[in-house]
OpenMM code with the backbone's topology and positions (N, CA, C; nanometers):
from openmm import Vec3, app, unit

residues = "MET LEU ILE LYS LEU LEU ASN LEU ASP ASN LEU LEU LEU SER LEU ILE ILE LEU PHE ILE SER THR SER LEU THR TYR SER GLU GLU VAL PHE ILE GLU ILE ASP ASN PRO ARG PHE SER GLU LYS GLY LEU SER ASP ARG THR TYR GLU ILE LYS ALA GLU LYS GLY LEU LYS SER ASP ASN GLU LEU LYS LEU PHE ALA ILE GLU GLY LYS PHE LYS THR VAL LYS ASP GLY LYS TRP ILE TYR LEU GLU ALA ASP LYS GLY ASN TYR SER GLN ASP ASN ASN PHE ILE GLU LEU GLN GLU ASN ILE ILE PHE TYR THR ASP ASP GLY GLU LYS LEU SER SER ASN TYR ALA THR PHE ASP ILE GLN ASN ASP ILE ILE GLU LEU ALA GLU ASN VAL SER HIS GLU SER MET ARG GLY LEU ILE LEU SER ASP SER SER ILE ILE THR ASN ASN PHE ASN LYS ILE THR TYR PHE GLY ASN VAL GLU SER LEU ILE ASN THR SER GLU".split()
positions = [
    Vec3(6.9870, 3.6908, 0.1516),
    Vec3(6.9439, 3.7840, 0.0521),
    Vec3(6.8325, 3.8727, 0.1048),
    Vec3(6.7339, 3.8134, 0.1782),
    Vec3(6.6262, 3.8878, 0.2344),
    Vec3(6.6799, 3.9919, 0.3384),
    Vec3(6.7836, 3.9496, 0.4120),
    Vec3(6.8383, 4.0408, 0.5152),
    Vec3(6.9057, 4.1582, 0.4426),
    Vec3(6.9736, 4.1361, 0.3299),
    Vec3(7.0411, 4.2413, 0.2546),
    Vec3(6.9365, 4.3385, 0.2023),
    Vec3(6.8206, 4.2913, 0.1532),
    Vec3(6.7173, 4.3788, 0.0987),
    Vec3(6.6570, 4.4591, 0.2119),
    Vec3(6.6351, 4.4003, 0.3312),
    Vec3(6.5824, 4.4733, 0.4428),
    Vec3(6.6782, 4.5795, 0.4898),
    Vec3(6.8080, 4.5491, 0.4928),
    Vec3(6.9115, 4.6493, 0.5305),
    Vec3(6.9130, 4.7619, 0.4248),
    Vec3(6.9044, 4.7286, 0.2958),
    Vec3(6.9062, 4.8267, 0.1931),
    Vec3(6.7821, 4.9154, 0.2027),
    Vec3(6.6605, 4.8574, 0.2357),
    Vec3(6.5415, 4.9356, 0.2505),
    Vec3(6.5505, 5.0315, 0.3704),
    Vec3(6.6092, 4.9787, 0.4811),
    Vec3(6.6277, 5.0609, 0.5975),
    Vec3(6.7223, 5.1798, 0.5745),
    Vec3(6.8261, 5.1493, 0.4976),
    Vec3(6.9274, 5.2495, 0.4642),
    Vec3(6.8633, 5.3598, 0.3777),
    Vec3(6.7855, 5.3180, 0.2792),
    Vec3(6.7219, 5.4048, 0.1886),
    Vec3(6.6155, 5.4898, 0.2640),
    Vec3(6.5374, 5.4311, 0.3505),
    Vec3(6.4450, 5.5006, 0.4331),
    Vec3(6.5081, 5.6010, 0.5227),
    Vec3(6.6175, 5.5597, 0.5839),
    Vec3(6.6963, 5.6515, 0.6695),
    Vec3(6.7450, 5.7715, 0.5926),
    Vec3(6.7970, 5.7527, 0.4715),
    Vec3(6.8423, 5.8596, 0.3871),
    Vec3(6.7329, 5.9565, 0.3493),
    Vec3(6.6199, 5.9059, 0.3164),
    Vec3(6.5053, 5.9900, 0.2794),
    Vec3(6.4569, 6.0740, 0.4009),
    Vec3(6.4533, 6.0105, 0.5194),
    Vec3(6.4165, 6.0854, 0.6409),
    Vec3(6.5191, 6.1946, 0.6715),
    Vec3(6.6448, 6.1652, 0.6561),
    Vec3(6.7516, 6.2601, 0.6751),
    Vec3(6.7372, 6.3776, 0.5794),
    Vec3(6.7163, 6.3441, 0.4540),
    Vec3(6.7010, 6.4526, 0.3533),
    Vec3(6.5858, 6.5429, 0.3812),
    Vec3(6.4708, 6.4825, 0.4214),
    Vec3(6.3491, 6.5651, 0.4484),
    Vec3(6.3721, 6.6538, 0.5702),
    Vec3(6.4295, 6.5994, 0.6760),
    Vec3(6.4499, 6.6779, 0.7964),
    Vec3(6.5566, 6.7884, 0.7716),
    Vec3(6.6550, 6.7624, 0.6889),
    Vec3(6.7531, 6.8675, 0.6558),
    Vec3(6.6868, 6.9780, 0.5718),
    Vec3(6.6020, 6.9416, 0.4791),
    Vec3(6.5295, 7.0395, 0.3962),
    Vec3(6.4458, 7.1223, 0.4798),
    Vec3(6.3716, 7.0684, 0.5741),
    Vec3(6.2799, 7.1456, 0.6601),
    Vec3(6.3589, 7.2384, 0.7486),
    Vec3(6.4741, 7.1951, 0.7937),
    Vec3(6.5562, 7.2787, 0.8809),
    Vec3(6.6047, 7.4049, 0.8065),
    Vec3(6.6513, 7.3846, 0.6791),
    Vec3(6.6999, 7.4995, 0.6033),
    Vec3(6.5867, 7.5930, 0.5568),
    Vec3(6.4661, 7.5443, 0.5440),
    Vec3(6.3557, 7.6268, 0.4942),
    Vec3(6.2965, 7.7127, 0.6074),
    Vec3(6.3248, 7.6811, 0.7311),
    Vec3(6.2720, 7.7605, 0.8459),
    Vec3(6.3510, 7.8891, 0.8558),
    Vec3(6.2782, 8.0000, 0.8807),
    Vec3(6.3468, 8.1317, 0.8914),
    Vec3(6.4015, 8.1437, 1.0276),
    Vec3(6.5196, 8.2006, 1.0395),
    Vec3(6.5826, 8.2164, 1.1711),
    Vec3(6.5501, 8.3597, 1.2238),
    Vec3(6.4976, 8.3662, 1.3437),
    Vec3(6.4594, 8.4910, 1.4026),
    Vec3(6.5495, 8.5160, 1.5262),
    Vec3(6.5867, 8.6427, 1.5455),
    Vec3(6.6574, 8.6882, 1.6624),
    Vec3(6.5659, 8.7724, 1.7448),
    Vec3(6.5419, 8.7304, 1.8690),
    Vec3(6.4526, 8.8055, 1.9558),
    Vec3(6.5208, 8.9258, 2.0124),
    Vec3(6.4518, 9.0409, 2.0082),
    Vec3(6.5083, 9.1656, 2.0575),
    Vec3(6.4102, 9.2213, 2.1610),
    Vec3(6.4566, 9.2521, 2.2827),
    Vec3(6.3738, 9.3158, 2.3824),
    Vec3(6.3774, 9.4679, 2.3597),
    Vec3(6.2605, 9.5279, 2.3673),
    Vec3(6.2459, 9.6714, 2.3587),
    Vec3(6.3189, 9.7334, 2.2337),
    Vec3(6.2879, 9.6873, 2.1115),
    Vec3(6.3498, 9.7503, 1.9983),
    Vec3(6.2944, 9.8927, 1.9805),
    Vec3(6.3822, 9.9820, 1.9305),
    Vec3(6.3464, 10.1230, 1.9176),
    Vec3(6.4173, 10.1794, 1.7948),
    Vec3(6.3479, 10.2606, 1.7165),
    Vec3(6.4177, 10.3258, 1.6040),
    Vec3(6.3542, 10.4689, 1.5983),
    Vec3(6.4379, 10.5629, 1.5569),
    Vec3(6.3928, 10.7041, 1.5554),
    Vec3(6.4718, 10.7854, 1.4587),
    Vec3(6.4255, 10.9022, 1.4327),
    Vec3(6.4942, 10.9966, 1.3460),
    Vec3(6.4723, 11.1367, 1.4039),
    Vec3(6.5809, 11.2042, 1.4174),
    Vec3(6.5767, 11.3493, 1.4563),
    Vec3(6.6821, 11.4140, 1.3727),
    Vec3(6.6420, 11.4728, 1.2611),
    Vec3(6.7342, 11.5246, 1.1678),
    Vec3(6.7135, 11.6705, 1.1373),
    Vec3(6.7983, 11.7210, 1.0411),
    Vec3(6.7919, 11.8582, 1.0035),
    Vec3(6.6627, 11.8950, 0.9266),
    Vec3(6.5933, 11.7950, 0.8707),
    Vec3(6.4724, 11.8203, 0.7970),
    Vec3(6.3526, 11.8371, 0.8897),
    Vec3(6.3697, 11.8544, 1.0166),
    Vec3(6.2682, 11.8711, 1.1176),
    Vec3(6.1730, 11.7499, 1.1261),
    Vec3(6.2080, 11.6395, 1.0666),
    Vec3(6.1285, 11.5191, 1.0795),
    Vec3(6.1765, 11.4453, 1.2058),
    Vec3(6.0811, 11.4294, 1.2970),
    Vec3(6.1123, 11.3653, 1.4232),
    Vec3(6.0116, 11.2557, 1.4507),
    Vec3(6.0590, 11.1351, 1.4740),
    Vec3(5.9732, 11.0256, 1.5162),
    Vec3(6.0487, 10.9276, 1.5996),
    Vec3(5.9772, 10.8507, 1.6748),
    Vec3(6.0329, 10.7429, 1.7526),
    Vec3(5.9279, 10.6307, 1.7615),
    Vec3(5.9717, 10.5099, 1.7297),
    Vec3(5.8795, 10.3910, 1.7385),
    Vec3(5.9528, 10.2859, 1.8218),
    Vec3(5.8781, 10.2306, 1.9176),
    Vec3(5.9367, 10.1280, 2.0043),
    Vec3(5.8338, 10.0164, 2.0289),
    Vec3(5.8777, 9.9046, 2.0751),
    Vec3(5.7950, 9.7944, 2.0999),
    Vec3(5.8441, 9.7145, 2.2207),
    Vec3(5.7564, 9.6390, 2.2784),
    Vec3(5.8015, 9.5510, 2.3953),
    Vec3(5.8917, 9.4418, 2.3494),
    Vec3(5.8695, 9.3881, 2.2226),
    Vec3(5.9490, 9.2816, 2.1766),
    Vec3(5.9569, 9.2870, 2.0217),
    Vec3(6.0658, 9.2347, 1.9688),
    Vec3(6.0812, 9.2265, 1.8237),
    Vec3(6.1445, 9.0943, 1.7847),
    Vec3(6.1116, 9.0505, 1.6669),
    Vec3(6.1747, 8.9268, 1.6077),
    Vec3(6.2403, 8.9723, 1.4755),
    Vec3(6.3722, 8.9658, 1.4680),
    Vec3(6.4460, 9.0145, 1.3571),
    Vec3(6.4827, 8.9019, 1.2670),
    Vec3(6.4604, 8.9250, 1.1324),
    Vec3(6.5021, 8.8291, 1.0274),
    Vec3(6.5360, 8.9080, 0.9053),
    Vec3(6.6569, 8.8945, 0.8597),
    Vec3(6.7074, 8.9758, 0.7419),
    Vec3(6.6786, 9.1233, 0.7689),
    Vec3(6.6045, 9.1875, 0.6812),
    Vec3(6.5731, 9.3318, 0.6991),
    Vec3(6.4354, 9.3537, 0.7532),
    Vec3(6.3689, 9.2527, 0.8007),
    Vec3(6.2312, 9.2692, 0.8541),
    Vec3(6.2416, 9.2570, 1.0078),
    Vec3(6.1578, 9.3291, 1.0713),
    Vec3(6.1496, 9.3233, 1.2194),
    Vec3(6.0039, 9.3168, 1.2584),
    Vec3(5.9614, 9.2021, 1.3131),
    Vec3(5.8228, 9.1805, 1.3645),
    Vec3(5.8153, 9.2456, 1.5002),
    Vec3(5.7204, 9.3304, 1.5177),
    Vec3(5.7049, 9.4080, 1.6428),
    Vec3(5.5802, 9.3681, 1.7208),
    Vec3(5.5871, 9.3707, 1.8549),
    Vec3(5.4704, 9.3389, 1.9398),
    Vec3(5.4569, 9.4503, 2.0436),
    Vec3(5.3294, 9.4898, 2.0676),
    Vec3(5.3013, 9.6004, 2.1616),
    Vec3(5.3768, 9.7229, 2.1297),
    Vec3(5.3305, 9.7900, 2.0212),
    Vec3(5.3996, 9.9030, 1.9599),
    Vec3(5.3479, 10.0341, 2.0131),
    Vec3(5.4442, 10.1274, 2.0390),
    Vec3(5.4134, 10.2646, 2.0728),
    Vec3(5.5049, 10.3517, 1.9859),
    Vec3(5.4513, 10.4720, 1.9574),
    Vec3(5.5326, 10.5636, 1.8749),
    Vec3(5.4852, 10.7053, 1.8895),
    Vec3(5.5656, 10.7969, 1.8450),
    Vec3(5.5238, 10.9364, 1.8355),
    Vec3(5.5937, 11.0062, 1.7193),
    Vec3(5.5214, 11.0982, 1.6641),
    Vec3(5.5693, 11.1720, 1.5450),
    Vec3(5.5415, 11.3230, 1.5610),
    Vec3(5.6373, 11.4055, 1.5234),
    Vec3(5.6141, 11.5462, 1.5391),
    Vec3(5.5887, 11.6060, 1.3973),
    Vec3(5.4744, 11.6809, 1.3897),
    Vec3(5.4397, 11.7410, 1.2585),
    Vec3(5.5353, 11.8602, 1.2364),
    Vec3(5.5688, 11.8807, 1.1112),
    Vec3(5.6608, 11.9903, 1.0752),
    Vec3(5.5912, 12.1231, 1.0851),
    Vec3(5.4653, 12.1262, 1.0361),
    Vec3(5.3930, 12.2515, 1.0188),
    Vec3(5.3723, 12.3228, 1.1512),
    Vec3(5.3087, 12.2541, 1.2453),
    Vec3(5.2786, 12.3189, 1.3691),
    Vec3(5.3401, 12.2579, 1.4968),
    Vec3(5.4238, 12.1597, 1.4771),
    Vec3(5.4984, 12.0976, 1.5898),
    Vec3(5.4145, 12.0105, 1.6781),
    Vec3(5.2907, 11.9739, 1.6316),
    Vec3(5.2016, 11.8929, 1.7094),
    Vec3(5.2483, 11.7465, 1.7150),
    Vec3(5.2400, 11.6822, 1.8307),
    Vec3(5.2822, 11.5484, 1.8421),
    Vec3(5.1634, 11.4510, 1.8129),
    Vec3(5.1883, 11.3516, 1.7321),
    Vec3(5.0930, 11.2434, 1.6997),
    Vec3(5.1487, 11.1168, 1.7671),
    Vec3(5.0597, 11.0522, 1.8440),
    Vec3(5.1049, 10.9280, 1.9150),
    Vec3(5.0431, 10.8055, 1.8456),
    Vec3(5.1084, 10.6914, 1.8653),
    Vec3(5.0655, 10.5676, 1.7969),
    Vec3(5.0695, 10.4546, 1.8964),
    Vec3(4.9737, 10.3669, 1.8872),
    Vec3(4.9667, 10.2404, 1.9627),
    Vec3(4.9138, 10.1326, 1.8696),
    Vec3(4.9689, 10.0110, 1.8704),
    Vec3(4.9214, 9.8982, 1.7947),
    Vec3(4.9677, 9.7690, 1.8605),
    Vec3(4.8914, 9.6650, 1.8394),
    Vec3(4.9279, 9.5353, 1.9015),
    Vec3(5.0484, 9.4711, 1.8371),
    Vec3(5.0564, 9.4752, 1.7006),
    Vec3(5.1712, 9.4166, 1.6349),
    Vec3(5.1946, 9.4818, 1.5009),
    Vec3(5.3090, 9.4520, 1.4434),
    Vec3(5.3422, 9.5143, 1.3138),
    Vec3(5.4747, 9.4556, 1.2586),
    Vec3(5.5067, 9.4987, 1.1417),
    Vec3(5.6285, 9.4599, 1.0743),
    Vec3(5.7008, 9.5858, 1.0228),
    Vec3(5.8261, 9.5989, 1.0515),
    Vec3(5.9038, 9.7154, 1.0122),
    Vec3(6.0073, 9.6695, 0.9068),
    Vec3(6.0119, 9.7330, 0.7902),
    Vec3(6.1096, 9.7087, 0.6869),
    Vec3(6.2146, 9.8153, 0.6913),
    Vec3(6.3357, 9.7781, 0.7246),
    Vec3(6.4439, 9.8704, 0.7363),
    Vec3(6.4834, 9.9279, 0.5955),
    Vec3(6.4747, 9.8356, 0.4927),
    Vec3(6.5143, 9.8810, 0.3581),
    Vec3(6.4253, 9.9890, 0.3008),
    Vec3(6.2933, 9.9742, 0.3271),
    Vec3(6.1940, 10.0734, 0.2740),
    Vec3(6.1515, 10.1803, 0.3703),
    Vec3(6.2002, 10.1730, 0.4948),
    Vec3(6.1549, 10.2662, 0.5983),
    Vec3(6.0046, 10.2719, 0.6080),
    Vec3(5.9425, 10.1488, 0.6199),
    Vec3(5.7989, 10.1307, 0.6078),
    Vec3(5.7548, 10.0382, 0.7238),
    Vec3(5.6429, 10.0691, 0.7802),
    Vec3(5.5918, 9.9863, 0.8916),
    Vec3(5.4474, 9.9490, 0.8634),
    Vec3(5.4188, 9.8215, 0.8752),
    Vec3(5.2814, 9.7684, 0.8598),
    Vec3(5.2315, 9.7402, 0.9997),
    Vec3(5.1102, 9.7886, 1.0323),
    Vec3(5.0555, 9.7751, 1.1667),
    Vec3(4.9272, 9.6902, 1.1638),
    Vec3(4.9080, 9.6093, 1.2652),
    Vec3(4.7914, 9.5245, 1.2733),
    Vec3(4.7318, 9.5223, 1.4127),
    Vec3(4.6009, 9.5211, 1.4191),
    Vec3(4.5211, 9.4991, 1.5415),
    Vec3(4.5292, 9.6179, 1.6370),
    Vec3(4.4115, 9.6671, 1.6634),
    Vec3(4.3951, 9.7762, 1.7671),
    Vec3(4.4896, 9.8944, 1.7477),
    Vec3(4.4882, 9.9516, 1.6292),
    Vec3(4.5750, 10.0626, 1.5925),
    Vec3(4.5061, 10.1938, 1.6337),
    Vec3(4.5800, 10.2772, 1.7028),
    Vec3(4.5265, 10.4091, 1.7425),
    Vec3(4.6355, 10.5150, 1.7192),
    Vec3(4.5995, 10.6191, 1.6440),
    Vec3(4.6815, 10.7404, 1.6331),
    Vec3(4.6034, 10.8459, 1.7132),
    Vec3(4.6663, 10.9204, 1.7993),
    Vec3(4.5969, 11.0213, 1.8760),
    Vec3(4.6862, 11.1444, 1.9031),
    Vec3(4.6236, 11.2582, 1.9441),
    Vec3(4.6944, 11.3764, 1.9755),
    Vec3(4.6596, 11.4233, 2.1127),
    Vec3(4.7343, 11.5212, 2.1637),
    Vec3(4.7055, 11.5812, 2.2949),
    Vec3(4.5730, 11.6610, 2.2937),
    Vec3(4.5240, 11.6964, 2.1699),
    Vec3(4.4006, 11.7735, 2.1564),
    Vec3(4.2747, 11.6864, 2.1642),
    Vec3(4.2912, 11.5586, 2.1818),
    Vec3(4.1786, 11.4653, 2.1901),
    Vec3(4.1357, 11.4055, 2.0573),
    Vec3(4.2112, 11.4308, 1.9499),
    Vec3(4.1813, 11.3764, 1.8230),
    Vec3(4.2328, 11.2284, 1.8181),
    Vec3(4.1478, 11.1369, 1.7620),
    Vec3(4.1872, 10.9975, 1.7657),
    Vec3(4.1366, 10.9282, 1.6376),
    Vec3(4.2358, 10.8624, 1.5721),
    Vec3(4.2074, 10.7774, 1.4541),
    Vec3(4.2406, 10.6372, 1.4874),
    Vec3(4.1478, 10.5434, 1.4536),
    Vec3(4.1703, 10.4030, 1.4883),
    Vec3(4.1311, 10.3193, 1.3697),
    Vec3(4.1910, 10.1943, 1.3623),
    Vec3(4.1618, 10.0981, 1.2613),
    Vec3(4.2191, 9.9634, 1.3045),
    Vec3(4.1977, 9.8594, 1.2217),
    Vec3(4.2515, 9.7287, 1.2539),
    Vec3(4.3724, 9.6984, 1.1647),
    Vec3(4.3988, 9.7792, 1.0644),
    Vec3(4.5167, 9.7599, 0.9802),
    Vec3(4.5638, 9.8957, 0.9292),
    Vec3(4.6949, 9.9122, 0.9216),
    Vec3(4.7476, 10.0385, 0.8721),
    Vec3(4.8869, 10.0185, 0.8165),
    Vec3(4.9250, 10.1045, 0.7276),
    Vec3(5.0683, 10.1099, 0.6809),
    Vec3(5.1171, 10.2534, 0.6972),
    Vec3(5.2404, 10.2651, 0.7250),
    Vec3(5.3033, 10.3957, 0.7416),
    Vec3(5.4347, 10.3991, 0.6640),
    Vec3(5.4325, 10.4780, 0.5538),
    Vec3(5.5521, 10.5006, 0.4720),
    Vec3(5.6197, 10.6179, 0.5392),
    Vec3(5.7189, 10.5910, 0.6234),
    Vec3(5.7822, 10.6916, 0.7008),
    Vec3(5.8571, 10.7963, 0.6134),
    Vec3(5.9243, 10.7477, 0.5080),
    Vec3(5.9989, 10.8324, 0.4222),
    Vec3(5.9113, 10.9363, 0.3525),
    Vec3(5.7902, 10.8969, 0.3114),
    Vec3(5.7058, 10.9868, 0.2377),
    Vec3(5.5884, 11.0416, 0.3205),
    Vec3(5.5850, 11.0156, 0.4533),
    Vec3(5.4833, 11.0621, 0.5460),
    Vec3(5.3436, 11.0303, 0.4924),
    Vec3(5.3172, 10.9062, 0.4605),
    Vec3(5.1848, 10.8631, 0.4116),
    Vec3(5.1393, 10.7481, 0.5035),
    Vec3(5.0259, 10.7679, 0.5643),
    Vec3(4.9607, 10.6668, 0.6506),
    Vec3(4.8373, 10.6221, 0.5861),
    Vec3(4.8194, 10.4946, 0.5642),
    Vec3(4.6938, 10.4397, 0.5087),
    Vec3(4.6287, 10.3527, 0.6156),
    Vec3(4.5023, 10.3755, 0.6442),
    Vec3(4.4251, 10.3044, 0.7444),
    Vec3(4.3197, 10.2237, 0.6702),
    Vec3(4.2963, 10.1000, 0.7170),
    Vec3(4.1914, 10.0165, 0.6596),
    Vec3(4.1254, 9.9371, 0.7692),
    Vec3(4.0098, 9.8847, 0.7408),
    Vec3(3.9354, 9.7992, 0.8304),
    Vec3(3.8863, 9.8709, 0.9537),
    Vec3(3.7567, 9.9075, 0.9545),
    Vec3(3.6953, 9.9743, 1.0652),
    Vec3(3.7625, 10.1080, 1.1062),
    Vec3(3.7778, 10.1933, 1.0121),
    Vec3(3.8395, 10.3213, 1.0358),
    Vec3(3.7466, 10.4145, 1.1079),
    Vec3(3.7977, 10.4790, 1.2098),
    Vec3(3.7192, 10.5716, 1.2917),
    Vec3(3.8050, 10.6946, 1.3207),
    Vec3(3.7496, 10.8143, 1.3111),
    Vec3(3.8187, 10.9412, 1.3351),
    Vec3(3.7290, 11.0213, 1.4305),
    Vec3(3.7737, 11.0326, 1.5530),
    Vec3(3.6989, 11.1076, 1.6506),
    Vec3(3.7737, 11.2369, 1.6870),
    Vec3(3.7014, 11.3483, 1.6986),
    Vec3(3.7537, 11.4712, 1.7464),
    Vec3(3.6454, 11.5521, 1.8104),
    Vec3(3.6734, 11.6695, 1.8621),
    Vec3(3.5749, 11.7560, 1.9270),
    Vec3(3.4693, 11.7965, 1.8218),
    Vec3(3.5030, 11.7964, 1.6928),
    Vec3(3.4101, 11.8374, 1.5881),
    Vec3(3.3110, 11.7237, 1.5517),
    Vec3(3.3399, 11.5997, 1.5862),
    Vec3(3.2478, 11.4880, 1.5545),
    Vec3(3.3192, 11.3589, 1.5343),
    Vec3(3.2514, 11.2681, 1.4602),
    Vec3(3.2957, 11.1334, 1.4399),
    Vec3(3.2835, 11.1013, 1.2900),
    Vec3(3.3839, 11.0402, 1.2295),
    Vec3(3.3840, 10.9917, 1.0910),
    Vec3(3.4166, 10.8494, 1.0946),
    Vec3(3.3346, 10.7638, 1.0253),
    Vec3(3.3613, 10.6215, 1.0072),
    Vec3(3.3773, 10.5984, 0.8565),
    Vec3(3.4754, 10.5149, 0.8174),
    Vec3(3.4964, 10.4824, 0.6748),
    Vec3(3.5575, 10.3441, 0.6612),
    Vec3(3.5557, 10.2992, 0.5343),
    Vec3(3.6226, 10.1712, 0.5035),
    Vec3(3.7732, 10.1860, 0.5087),
    Vec3(3.8243, 10.3019, 0.4606),
    Vec3(3.9667, 10.3278, 0.4597),
    Vec3(3.9955, 10.4758, 0.4524),
    Vec3(4.1169, 10.5178, 0.4842),
    Vec3(4.1562, 10.6554, 0.4751),
    Vec3(4.3056, 10.6645, 0.4494),
    Vec3(4.3436, 10.7802, 0.3948),
    Vec3(4.4865, 10.8100, 0.3742),
    Vec3(4.5161, 10.9378, 0.4391),
    Vec3(4.6222, 10.9430, 0.5152),
    Vec3(4.6691, 11.0636, 0.5863),
    Vec3(4.8010, 11.1134, 0.5170),
    Vec3(4.8019, 11.2346, 0.4687),
    Vec3(4.9196, 11.2864, 0.4010),
    Vec3(4.9470, 11.4331, 0.4520),
    Vec3(5.0405, 11.4950, 0.3890),
    Vec3(5.0806, 11.6312, 0.4206),
    Vec3(5.1115, 11.6516, 0.5720),
    Vec3(5.1925, 11.5595, 0.6201),
    Vec3(5.2381, 11.5676, 0.7576),
    Vec3(5.1180, 11.5698, 0.8550),
    Vec3(5.0200, 11.4841, 0.8364),
    Vec3(4.9027, 11.4672, 0.9185),
    Vec3(4.8040, 11.5811, 0.9094),
    Vec3(4.8151, 11.6628, 0.7986),
    Vec3(4.7249, 11.7760, 0.7844),
    Vec3(4.6145, 11.7477, 0.6785),
    Vec3(4.6231, 11.6418, 0.6074),
    Vec3(4.5143, 11.6073, 0.5065),
    Vec3(4.4746, 11.4610, 0.5243),
    Vec3(4.3440, 11.4443, 0.5534),
    Vec3(4.2900, 11.3077, 0.5735),
    Vec3(4.1803, 11.2902, 0.4655),
    Vec3(4.1961, 11.1851, 0.3794),
    Vec3(4.0980, 11.1553, 0.2813),
    Vec3(4.0343, 11.0214, 0.3116),
    Vec3(3.8983, 11.0138, 0.3084),
    Vec3(3.8235, 10.8984, 0.3429),
    Vec3(3.7698, 10.8299, 0.2181),
    Vec3(3.7659, 10.6924, 0.2180),
    Vec3(3.7240, 10.6164, 0.1026),
    Vec3(3.6194, 10.5134, 0.1449),
    Vec3(3.5395, 10.4649, 0.0429),
    Vec3(3.4437, 10.3606, 0.0668),
    Vec3(3.3148, 10.4160, 0.1259),
    Vec3(3.2514, 10.3384, 0.2127),
    Vec3(3.1336, 10.3850, 0.2834),
    Vec3(3.1778, 10.4780, 0.3961),
    Vec3(3.1371, 10.6041, 0.3844),
    Vec3(3.1783, 10.7054, 0.4807),
    Vec3(3.0532, 10.7585, 0.5536),
    Vec3(3.0616, 10.7552, 0.6858),
    Vec3(2.9508, 10.8177, 0.7670),
    Vec3(3.0111, 10.9252, 0.8544),
    Vec3(2.9421, 11.0319, 0.8680),
    Vec3(2.9935, 11.1371, 0.9589),
    Vec3(2.8843, 11.1872, 1.0503),
    Vec3(2.9219, 11.2161, 1.1718),
    Vec3(2.8362, 11.2730, 1.2701),
    Vec3(2.9023, 11.4008, 1.3183),
    Vec3(2.8455, 11.5147, 1.2832),
    Vec3(2.9022, 11.6432, 1.3131),
    Vec3(2.8498, 11.6930, 1.4448),
    Vec3(2.9413, 11.7342, 1.5327),
    Vec3(2.9013, 11.7934, 1.6616),
    Vec3(2.8730, 11.9418, 1.6407),
    Vec3(2.7466, 11.9789, 1.6625),
    Vec3(2.7090, 12.1226, 1.6375),
    Vec3(2.7207, 12.2020, 1.7660),
    Vec3(2.7339, 12.1410, 1.8828),
    Vec3(2.7472, 12.2191, 2.0086),
    Vec3(2.8906, 12.2519, 2.0319),
    Vec3(2.9121, 12.3720, 2.0840),
    Vec3(3.0473, 12.4129, 2.1108),
    Vec3(3.0610, 12.4634, 2.2481),
] * unit.nanometer
topology = app.Topology()
chain = topology.addChain("A")
for resn in residues:
    res = topology.addResidue(resn, chain)
    for name in ("N", "CA", "C"):
        topology.addAtom(name, app.Element.getBySymbol(name[0]), res)
């Protein structure tokens, strides 16, 4: 009788362990690793951009990106805006990219915007920067808590604590 109870306990314990391990396996997200992912648009609307990364991890409609580079062409004056970030997430459904760590937007004219966190709504051309925002140009330096870039990189609005240092020498 004691042997039957021990066997029943062992069977029950084995079933519980099997159930837990199966549950954990199904709850884990499956990622597909992609080397050098790249996405771009060059259309009739004059909207031109290209974003690429050293590595990506794809799951459903999300793509985690690492070592990101990008470039965007402004419609108004055809100026190129370049992008660098350590990592980010791209949503194919929303045409939206979230950037994290060491984010830099810069131009050939020496203008540079940097932050630790940013989002880019590619469809609506809205870039939001947060956490240690810095904007450097030949005209000076602006530091803020956050900023929003709209109108095809032609309007920058700063929020929170804003400090500016204007360069008066030309």
